[in-house]
DRENFI-102968 format. One line per 3 residues: number of its first residue (from 0); for each residue x, y, z of C-alpha. Coordinates in steps of 0.05 Angstrom, whole numbers, always signed. Layout:
// residues N
NUM	X:Y:Z | ... .
//
This chain:
// residues 583
0	+2381:+1169:+1835 | +2315:+1156:+1798 | +2252:+1129:+1827 .
3	+2213:+1075:+1791 | +2174:+1111:+1737 | +2110:+1088:+1703 .
6	+2144:+1090:+1635 | +2200:+1050:+1604 | +2271:+1076:+1599 .
9	+2305:+1082:+1531 | +2377:+1068:+1512 | +2430:+1108:+1552 .
12	+2471:+1163:+1520 | +2534:+1142:+1484 | +2599:+1176:+1502 .
15	+2597:+1224:+1442 | +2526:+1247:+1457 | +2544:+1256:+1530 .
18	+2604:+1298:+1513 | +2566:+1343:+1465 | +2508:+1355:+1513 .
21	+2556:+1371:+1569 | +2594:+1419:+1523 | +2529:+1455:+1504 .
24	+2510:+1459:+1578 | +2578:+1488:+1597 | +2573:+1539:+1541 .
27	+2504:+1561:+1564 | +2529:+1566:+1636 | +2588:+1607:+1613 .
30	+2544:+1655:+1575 | +2500:+1664:+1636 | +2559:+1687:+1678 .
33	+2584:+1732:+1622 | +2516:+1767:+1620 | +2518:+1780:+1694 .
36	+2591:+1803:+1700 | +2628:+1821:+1636 | +2631:+1885:+1595 .
39	+2697:+1866:+1561 | +2743:+1807:+1550 | +2684:+1761:+1535 .
42	+2724:+1697:+1525 | +2773:+1712:+1582 | +2832:+1705:+1535 .
45	+2867:+1758:+1576 | +2875:+1760:+1652 | +2811:+1786:+1682 .
48	+2816:+1859:+1704 | +2769:+1905:+1741 | +2757:+1945:+1678 .
51	+2727:+1882:+1646 | +2672:+1881:+1698 | +2605:+1915:+1692 .
54	+2597:+1975:+1738 | +2533:+1946:+1768 | +2523:+1871:+1776 .
57	+2452:+1847:+1764 | +2424:+1779:+1748 | +2402:+1712:+1777 .
60	+2451:+1654:+1773 | +2419:+1603:+1819 | +2365:+1574:+1774 .
63	+2404:+1580:+1708 | +2445:+1514:+1708 | +2381:+1473:+1715 .
66	+2346:+1512:+1660 | +2406:+1503:+1615 | +2409:+1428:+1629 .
69	+2337:+1418:+1608 | +2345:+1460:+1545 | +2407:+1421:+1522 .
72	+2373:+1354:+1531 | +2309:+1377:+1496 | +2351:+1397:+1436 .
75	+2374:+1325:+1427 | +2304:+1297:+1431 | +2273:+1349:+1385 .
78	+2323:+1329:+1331 | +2317:+1255:+1345 | +2240:+1252:+1344 .
81	+2223:+1314:+1303 | +2184:+1344:+1361 | +2144:+1409:+1355 .
84	+2165:+1437:+1423 | +2171:+1503:+1460 | +2202:+1518:+1527 .
87	+2170:+1556:+1585 | +2214:+1577:+1643 | +2174:+1586:+1707 .
90	+2231:+1603:+1755 | +2237:+1678:+1766 | +2292:+1715:+1729 .
93	+2313:+1657:+1686 | +2325:+1704:+1628 | +2400:+1696:+1620 .
96	+2391:+1621:+1612 | +2341:+1625:+1556 | +2380:+1681:+1522 .
99	+2443:+1639:+1525 | +2410:+1579:+1493 | +2374:+1616:+1437 .
102	+2439:+1652:+1421 | +2476:+1585:+1418 | +2424:+1555:+1371 .
105	+2425:+1616:+1325 | +2354:+1640:+1337 | +2376:+1703:+1373 .
108	+2419:+1726:+1315 | +2362:+1711:+1266 | +2318:+1761:+1303 .
111	+2374:+1809:+1322 | +2427:+1806:+1267 | +2471:+1856:+1303 .
114	+2482:+1804:+1358 | +2526:+1760:+1316 | +2547:+1689:+1334 .
117	+2620:+1707:+1347 | +2662:+1743:+1398 | +2636:+1812:+1378 .
120	+2564:+1788:+1383 | +2578:+1753:+1449 | +2603:+1818:+1479 .
123	+2541:+1854:+1454 | +2499:+1799:+1485 | +2534:+1810:+1552 .
126	+2531:+1885:+1551 | +2456:+1890:+1535 | +2436:+1847:+1594 .
129	+2403:+1883:+1653 | +2424:+1951:+1628 | +2381:+2012:+1609 .
132	+2355:+2002:+1539 | +2377:+1929:+1541 | +2340:+1866:+1561 .
135	+2313:+1848:+1630 | +2333:+1789:+1673 | +2269:+1750:+1665 .
138	+2245:+1713:+1603 | +2213:+1773:+1571 | +2179:+1793:+1506 .
141	+2244:+1805:+1466 | +2268:+1734:+1482 | +2258:+1690:+1421 .
144	+2216:+1629:+1436 | +2182:+1659:+1496 | +2107:+1667:+1509 .
147	+2113:+1661:+1585 | +2143:+1721:+1619 | +2175:+1705:+1686 .
150	+2163:+1772:+1718 | +2105:+1749:+1762 | +2108:+1678:+1788 .
153	+2054:+1625:+1787 | +2029:+1619:+1716 | +2076:+1575:+1676 .
156	+2034:+1512:+1676 | +1970:+1551:+1661 | +2002:+1584:+1600 .
159	+2031:+1517:+1579 | +1966:+1479:+1584 | +1928:+1534:+1548 .
162	+1979:+1532:+1492 | +1968:+1458:+1478 | +1892:+1460:+1477 .
165	+1868:+1445:+1406 | +1942:+1442:+1387 | +1953:+1367:+1380 .
168	+2026:+1367:+1356 | +2054:+1415:+1408 | +2095:+1394:+1467 .
171	+2110:+1447:+1520 | +2168:+1434:+1567 | +2145:+1473:+1628 .
174	+2198:+1483:+1682 | +2167:+1499:+1750 | +2212:+1533:+1801 .
177	+2207:+1507:+1871 | +2196:+1577:+1897 | +2143:+1588:+1844 .
180	+2109:+1524:+1864 | +2090:+1557:+1930 | +2044:+1608:+1896 .
183	+1969:+1598:+1897 | +1960:+1597:+1821 | +2015:+1546:+1810 .
186	+1989:+1502:+1866 | +1922:+1502:+1831 | +1952:+1488:+1763 .
189	+1967:+1414:+1772 | +1894:+1397:+1759 | +1901:+1421:+1687 .
192	+1913:+1350:+1663 | +1840:+1337:+1679 | +1823:+1382:+1620 .
195	+1873:+1356:+1567 | +1846:+1306:+1517 | +1903:+1271:+1480 .
198	+1859:+1259:+1420 | +1855:+1332:+1402 | +1904:+1369:+1449 .
201	+1980:+1371:+1454 | +2018:+1355:+1517 | +2054:+1390:+1574 .
204	+2115:+1360:+1607 | +2122:+1392:+1676 | +2192:+1391:+1706 .
207	+2193:+1412:+1779 | +2262:+1440:+1790 | +2279:+1432:+1864 .
210	+2344:+1469:+1877 | +2325:+1480:+1949 | +2320:+1554:+1960 .
213	+2284:+1619:+1945 | +2319:+1686:+1948 | +2335:+1681:+2022 .
216	+2307:+1616:+2051 | +2289:+1544:+2037 | +2230:+1523:+1993 .
219	+2174:+1480:+2020 | +2176:+1425:+1968 | +2252:+1417:+1972 .
222	+2245:+1396:+2045 | +2196:+1341:+2029 | +2220:+1271:+2017 .
225	+2215:+1237:+1950 | +2163:+1191:+1979 | +2119:+1250:+2000 .
228	+2126:+1283:+1932 | +2110:+1218:+1897 | +2046:+1210:+1937 .
231	+2024:+1281:+1923 | +2036:+1282:+1849 | +2011:+1211:+1837 .
234	+1949:+1234:+1873 | +1944:+1291:+1823 | +1946:+1240:+1767 .
237	+2019:+1242:+1744 | +2071:+1188:+1733 | +2130:+1215:+1772 .
240	+2204:+1205:+1759 | +2262:+1235:+1797 | +2332:+1256:+1776 .
243	+2378:+1277:+1832 | +2451:+1293:+1839 | +2508:+1342:+1836 .
246	+2558:+1305:+1792 | +2546:+1333:+1721 | +2560:+1270:+1682 .
249	+2518:+1227:+1727 | +2460:+1276:+1723 | +2467:+1281:+1647 .
252	+2461:+1205:+1640 | +2402:+1200:+1687 | +2365:+1260:+1660 .
255	+2374:+1237:+1588 | +2341:+1171:+1605 | +2283:+1200:+1644 .
258	+2269:+1257:+1595 | +2269:+1211:+1534 | +2224:+1162:+1570 .
261	+2175:+1218:+1586 | +2173:+1241:+1514 | +2162:+1170:+1489 .
264	+2107:+1159:+1540 | +2072:+1222:+1518 | +2074:+1198:+1446 .
267	+2048:+1130:+1468 | +1989:+1163:+1504 | +1972:+1206:+1444 .
270	+1979:+1151:+1392 | +1935:+1103:+1433 | +1881:+1156:+1445 .
273	+1881:+1177:+1372 | +1877:+1105:+1347 | +1831:+1074:+1399 .
276	+1795:+1132:+1432 | +1800:+1158:+1503 | +1769:+1117:+1558 .
279	+1802:+1148:+1620 | +1850:+1203:+1639 | +1922:+1180:+1626 .
282	+1977:+1187:+1678 | +2020:+1240:+1645 | +2095:+1242:+1659 .
285	+2123:+1292:+1709 | +2197:+1299:+1725 | +2225:+1324:+1791 .
288	+2296:+1349:+1783 | +2338:+1359:+1845 | +2404:+1395:+1832 .
291	+2442:+1446:+1875 | +2423:+1519:+1870 | +2479:+1555:+1833 .
294	+2505:+1487:+1809 | +2578:+1490:+1783 | +2587:+1559:+1812 .
297	+2633:+1580:+1869 | +2627:+1532:+1926 | +2654:+1578:+1980 .
300	+2666:+1653:+1982 | +2698:+1687:+2043 | +2691:+1622:+2081 .
303	+2615:+1620:+2069 | +2582:+1564:+2030 | +2551:+1589:+1965 .
306	+2533:+1532:+1918 | +2472:+1494:+1942 | +2448:+1552:+1985 .
309	+2404:+1614:+1978 | +2468:+1655:+1971 | +2474:+1630:+1899 .
312	+2407:+1659:+1880 | +2431:+1724:+1848 | +2504:+1746:+1842 .
315	+2546:+1694:+1879 | +2611:+1735:+1879 | +2590:+1807:+1890 .
318	+2653:+1847:+1905 | +2694:+1832:+1843 | +2707:+1906:+1830 .
321	+2734:+1920:+1899 | +2761:+1854:+1925 | +2820:+1821:+1887 .
324	+2803:+1753:+1917 | +2732:+1757:+1889 | +2759:+1776:+1821 .
327	+2804:+1715:+1822 | +2745:+1671:+1842 | +2706:+1697:+1782 .
330	+2764:+1686:+1734 | +2772:+1614:+1758 | +2698:+1603:+1754 .
333	+2695:+1626:+1682 | +2755:+1583:+1663 | +2724:+1522:+1696 .
336	+2678:+1516:+1636 | +2738:+1512:+1589 | +2713:+1563:+1539 .
339	+2773:+1550:+1495 | +2743:+1481:+1480 | +2674:+1509:+1466 .
342	+2687:+1569:+1421 | +2735:+1576:+1362 | +2785:+1632:+1349 .
345	+2728:+1678:+1326 | +2685:+1663:+1386 | +2637:+1618:+1348 .
348	+2609:+1556:+1380 | +2647:+1495:+1355 | +2611:+1463:+1297 .
351	+2603:+1395:+1329 | +2570:+1427:+1390 | +2527:+1473:+1348 .
354	+2501:+1412:+1310 | +2463:+1392:+1373 | +2412:+1447:+1358 .
357	+2351:+1427:+1318 | +2343:+1457:+1248 | +2303:+1517:+1227 .
360	+2235:+1525:+1260 | +2246:+1464:+1303 | +2294:+1507:+1345 .
363	+2255:+1526:+1407 | +2274:+1599:+1398 | +2247:+1599:+1327 .
366	+2184:+1558:+1335 | +2124:+1598:+1308 | +2082:+1571:+1366 .
369	+2119:+1621:+1409 | +2099:+1678:+1361 | +2026:+1659:+1356 .
372	+2005:+1716:+1313 | +2039:+1680:+1255 | +1991:+1622:+1264 .
375	+1927:+1661:+1277 | +1866:+1642:+1236 | +1809:+1693:+1237 .
378	+1745:+1671:+1271 | +1686:+1653:+1228 | +1632:+1696:+1259 .
381	+1557:+1689:+1248 | +1518:+1749:+1225 | +1503:+1786:+1290 .
384	+1441:+1819:+1261 | +1407:+1751:+1263 | +1410:+1754:+1339 .
387	+1381:+1823:+1349 | +1321:+1827:+1394 | +1260:+1862:+1365 .
390	+1206:+1889:+1410 | +1137:+1901:+1381 | +1112:+1934:+1444 .
393	+1145:+1961:+1507 | +1144:+1921:+1571 | +1115:+1859:+1539 .
396	+1177:+1814:+1535 | +1234:+1800:+1582 | +1301:+1785:+1549 .
399	+1370:+1775:+1580 | +1429:+1803:+1543 | +1476:+1745:+1562 .
402	+1424:+1694:+1541 | +1425:+1724:+1471 | +1501:+1725:+1474 .
405	+1501:+1651:+1493 | +1464:+1635:+1429 | +1514:+1675:+1389 .
408	+1572:+1639:+1423 | +1539:+1573:+1407 | +1544:+1589:+1333 .
411	+1616:+1612:+1341 | +1632:+1544:+1371 | +1599:+1509:+1313 .
414	+1635:+1550:+1261 | +1703:+1546:+1295 | +1710:+1475:+1323 .
417	+1784:+1481:+1341 | +1796:+1556:+1343 | +1751:+1582:+1399 .
420	+1737:+1565:+1472 | +1697:+1596:+1528 | +1733:+1597:+1595 .
423	+1687:+1606:+1655 | +1695:+1589:+1729 | +1634:+1545:+1739 .
426	+1585:+1600:+1720 | +1565:+1586:+1648 | +1492:+1572:+1664 .
429	+1490:+1623:+1719 | +1514:+1675:+1669 | +1458:+1654:+1622 .
432	+1507:+1629:+1570 | +1481:+1558:+1572 | +1462:+1557:+1498 .
435	+1535:+1539:+1484 | +1520:+1470:+1510 | +1479:+1457:+1448 .
438	+1546:+1459:+1411 | +1596:+1432:+1461 | +1598:+1400:+1530 .
441	+1638:+1420:+1590 | +1707:+1389:+1586 | +1728:+1339:+1639 .
444	+1779:+1285:+1622 | +1762:+1244:+1684 | +1706:+1200:+1707 .
447	+1638:+1218:+1678 | +1577:+1201:+1721 | +1508:+1184:+1692 .
450	+1475:+1245:+1722 | +1526:+1296:+1696 | +1498:+1352:+1654 .
453	+1534:+1366:+1589 | +1601:+1339:+1613 | +1646:+1297:+1569 .
456	+1718:+1282:+1551 | +1706:+1316:+1483 | +1676:+1380:+1512 .
459	+1709:+1446:+1497 | +1673:+1492:+1546 | +1726:+1503:+1599 .
462	+1694:+1506:+1668 | +1737:+1501:+1731 | +1726:+1537:+1796 .
465	+1790:+1578:+1790 | +1793:+1646:+1758 | +1869:+1638:+1755 .
468	+1863:+1574:+1714 | +1812:+1602:+1666 | +1850:+1666:+1654 .
471	+1918:+1631:+1648 | +1892:+1579:+1600 | +1861:+1633:+1557 .
474	+1926:+1671:+1556 | +1964:+1610:+1531 | +1909:+1597:+1480 .
477	+1912:+1667:+1451 | +1988:+1672:+1454 | +1991:+1612:+1407 .
480	+1942:+1644:+1359 | +1872:+1621:+1379 | +1810:+1659:+1404 .
483	+1769:+1657:+1467 | +1727:+1691:+1519 | +1734:+1694:+1595 .
486	+1668:+1703:+1631 | +1661:+1714:+1706 | +1623:+1752:+1758 .
489	+1649:+1823:+1762 | +1670:+1818:+1835 | +1712:+1756:+1821 .
492	+1748:+1788:+1762 | +1790:+1824:+1814 | +1823:+1756:+1828 .
495	+1858:+1760:+1761 | +1870:+1835:+1761 | +1945:+1826:+1764 .
498	+1945:+1772:+1710 | +1908:+1820:+1664 | +1959:+1874:+1678 .
501	+2016:+1827:+1663 | +1984:+1806:+1597 | +1971:+1879:+1579 .
504	+2044:+1895:+1592 | +2065:+1836:+1548 | +2023:+1864:+1490 .
507	+2049:+1934:+1501 | +2121:+1910:+1499 | +2108:+1865:+1439 .
510	+2087:+1926:+1399 | +2158:+1951:+1405 | +2189:+1884:+1382 .
513	+2185:+1885:+1306 | +2185:+1810:+1295 | +2127:+1797:+1343 .
516	+2062:+1786:+1305 | +1997:+1811:+1334 | +1959:+1759:+1373 .
519	+1883:+1754:+1382 | +1851:+1797:+1435 | +1837:+1774:+1506 .
522	+1762:+1783:+1516 | +1725:+1790:+1582 | +1652:+1786:+1599 .
525	+1635:+1811:+1669 | +1567:+1793:+1697 | +1530:+1799:+1762 .
528	+1553:+1871:+1763 | +1558:+1913:+1824 | +1492:+1949:+1818 .
531	+1452:+1885:+1816 | +1435:+1878:+1890 | +1374:+1833:+1893 .
534	+1408:+1766:+1906 | +1482:+1764:+1925 | +1484:+1835:+1951 .
537	+1546:+1866:+1980 | +1588:+1803:+1976 | +1586:+1805:+1900 .
540	+1599:+1879:+1891 | +1667:+1897:+1864 | +1673:+1941:+1803 .
543	+1748:+1951:+1810 | +1769:+1908:+1750 | +1742:+1959:+1700 .
546	+1770:+2016:+1742 | +1839:+1985:+1735 | +1836:+1961:+1663 .
549	+1807:+2024:+1633 | +1872:+2060:+1647 | +1911:+2012:+1603 .
552	+1894:+2048:+1539 | +1910:+2036:+1482 | +1925:+1964:+1501 .
555	+1853:+1957:+1524 | +1820:+1969:+1458 | +1747:+1974:+1480 .
558	+1703:+1971:+1542 | +1629:+1963:+1530 | +1578:+1980:+1583 .
561	+1507:+1958:+1568 | +1458:+2016:+1575 | +1402:+2010:+1625 .
564	+1334:+1993:+1596 | +1294:+2021:+1653 | +1286:+2089:+1685 .
567	+1292:+2061:+1756 | +1365:+2040:+1750 | +1415:+2094:+1767 .
570	+1475:+2059:+1735 | +1492:+2048:+1662 | +1518:+1978:+1683 .
573	+1460:+1932:+1699 | +1474:+1863:+1672 | +1540:+1857:+1637 .
576	+1603:+1891:+1616 | +1656:+1870:+1566 | +1728:+1889:+1557 .
579	+1781:+1871:+1505 | +1856:+1871:+1514 | +1881:+1874:+1444 .
582	+1943:+1883:+1401 .
//
């Protein structure tokens, strides 16, 4: 069923479109299972034998059918409306789903010619999954079309919203797992629409995928009623629509309507704002998709329910090498997708199904937005020597280093109106960077009160009292080729320590992927450093961020520590420190 949405519904799918989308979905599901189980006989044209099964079964099936459903339907709309779109998979270990889809659309073979779009390439695709020297089970750096790695949960919306800032034509389909939605960073991400201006920014379409379970228990949101979820997300500022069911054709029809309506509503919001200006924050579409965990997989194994339970999370049939009944279940499961209808005699996707994929760079696996180094424009930087402080006599003038930096950043803003942003958790003035407000206000796409100081819908200084949001937005911004700075008190940088490590690992891995272009550096300014004890004292002491990040060489290109100007200070860190994570 679908709830009443705040946007109109388009024309339903015709029977041919329905059949093709379902065929693509079945093909993607089939490829998911092959990646988990098969080392031979990829199209199951022979009876399935133990020697066709991988010696160790790894992978995550439960979330994959939902991810595949969304990808298939986005393909149709990208082609229909010529949408510049990328896909971010928040659910953990959704790798086989994205790999399956980018292989079906041809992007995978473009980047990895040895993985051909035929039976030979299909087998190579299967064998490389979750094996030493192969590809991992989350949506990782080698996955075409990916800039969000699903190894650590909680950041998909932050990366998505950062990617669309100053990127007016981009639409990010951001799938949020219901387990992921329980994390602190994700729970704090919903407010991001308060910082998206449809005049100059793109759009994020969040899809909360409620399949009911985490790895071994129920998820919180899945046990809430539709009425409760509607109240919550409408309160966050979204226009909510539901798609629910377990009958594939029914869900295809419903989801096609709701997804197309959401895309059309986003375009309507943007066109109105760009023609008439922005007067208030729009209610952006959000879709809640309820389908069974492990949908279309084995319903019962050894008398125990699998589909629709936590038992479908990873490998639903685990004893196929030792239990003949399990092997038979797997064979029947694979045949249930009717691969003989999907692939020709050479193992190639049937032409009429393959035609569902968008063309060229409109394929989500080939979109340059997901390889942001290709789009990077160098910053126009003012001459730094114009900002040097000259002292005629000692001990006559008092100057703050970050105040001078603030003036420099002001000129960077002026010279790069859509290619640079400062991300700071409510500390811009406290950090003495307030000169930037001469060039740009704080961004807030919500009600503006008469007494507000440098706050506007058009502002591009990103202040929100969440280190997670600031860091995640900046990651998405740089991953799509733009430049920025994250400034925070040193003690609070520890909040994003793990995010920094994840980003550093992304860059390190990207260096070993030949087609990944270098992205701009992630820049940190740490203030209120640990040796400054005159005001906040012990509560604000925490130098551990630099201790951690300094070991990430050569991914961390440089760490600058400002030398002390006075003899009484015992530390070389007195006011500020800066670090750069760089390609």
